[in-house]
C-alpha positions in Angstrom: 30.1 -14.1 19.4 28.0 -14.1 16.2 27.3 -11.1 14.2 24.2 -10.6 12.0 25.0 -9.3 8.6 22.6 -8.6 5.8 23.6 -9.4 2.2 21.8 -8.1 -0.8 20.1 -10.4 -3.2 22.5 -9.5 -5.9 25.5 -10.4 -3.7 24.0 -13.7 -2.8 23.4 -14.5 -6.4 27.0 -13.7 -7.2 28.2 -16.0 -4.5 25.9 -18.7 -5.8 27.4 -18.3 -9.3 30.9 -18.8 -7.9 29.8 -22.2 -6.6 27.4 -23.4 -9.4 28.8 -21.9 -12.6 32.5 -21.4 -11.8 32.8 -24.7 -9.8 34.5 -23.1 -6.7 34.3 -25.1 -3.5 31.8 -24.0 -0.9 34.5 -24.1 1.8 36.7 -21.7 -0.1 33.9 -19.3 -1.0 32.6 -19.2 2.6 36.1 -18.5 3.9 36.7 -15.7 1.4 33.5 -13.9 2.3 33.8 -14.8 6.0 30.5 -16.7 6.5 29.8 -20.3 7.4 29.8 -23.0 4.9 26.2 -23.8 6.0 25.1 -20.3 5.0 26.6 -20.6 1.5 25.0 -24.1 1.1 21.7 -22.8 2.2 21.8 -20.0 -0.3 22.7 -22.4 -3.1 19.9 -24.8 -2.0 17.3 -22.0 -1.7 18.2 -20.6 -5.1 18.0 -24.1 -6.6 14.5 -24.6 -5.1 13.0 -21.1 -5.8 15.1 -19.7 -8.6 14.8 -15.9 -9.1 12.3 -15.7 -6.2 14.8 -17.3 -3.7 15.4 -14.2 -1.6 12.2 -12.3 -1.4 13.5 -9.9 1.3 12.8 -9.0 4.8 9.2 -9.5 5.9 8.2 -10.8 2.5 7.1 -14.3 1.6 7.5 -16.5 -1.5 4.5 -16.1 -3.7 3.2 -19.6 -2.8 3.6 -19.0 0.9 1.9 -15.6 0.7 -1.1 -17.2 -1.1 -1.3 -19.9 1.6 -1.2 -17.2 4.3 -4.0 -15.2 2.6 -6.1 -18.4 2.2 -5.7 -19.3 5.9 -6.7 -15.7 6.9 -9.8 -15.9 4.7 -10.7 -19.3 6.1 -10.4 -18.0 9.6 -12.6 -15.0 8.8 -15.3 -17.2 7.2 -15.3 -19.5 10.2 -15.8 -16.5 12.5 -18.6 -15.3 10.3 -20.3 -18.7 10.4 -20.0 -18.8 14.2 -21.7 -15.4 14.4 -24.5 -16.4 12.1 -25.1 -19.6 14.1 -25.5 -17.5 17.2 -27.8 -15.1 15.5 -30.0 -18.0 14.2 -30.3 -19.4 17.8 -31.3 -15.9 19.1 -33.9 -15.3 16.4 -35.4 -18.8 16.4 -36.1 -19.0 20.2 -39.7 -19.6 20.8 -41.4 -16.7 22.5 -42.8 -17.3 26.0 
């Protein structure tokens, strides 16, 4: 039976400091806070990769990921507009009988 717990960004950063700055072992830290070693390692890795933006929060994306999402949305909108315009051109350029 696994339980889903939410930890604050500040708490995660404190745990990361225990491992990175104080040199405590991941296994001991994980046991002390009652989470898996993989969770603590993932927090450390994510913090190492993204720094202060490592834990954006529920439903939020990293700035780079958000920019990509917005660009993909804009591209899809433009493709839809192009398809509509192509259909309109076909309708208006039909020769009259």
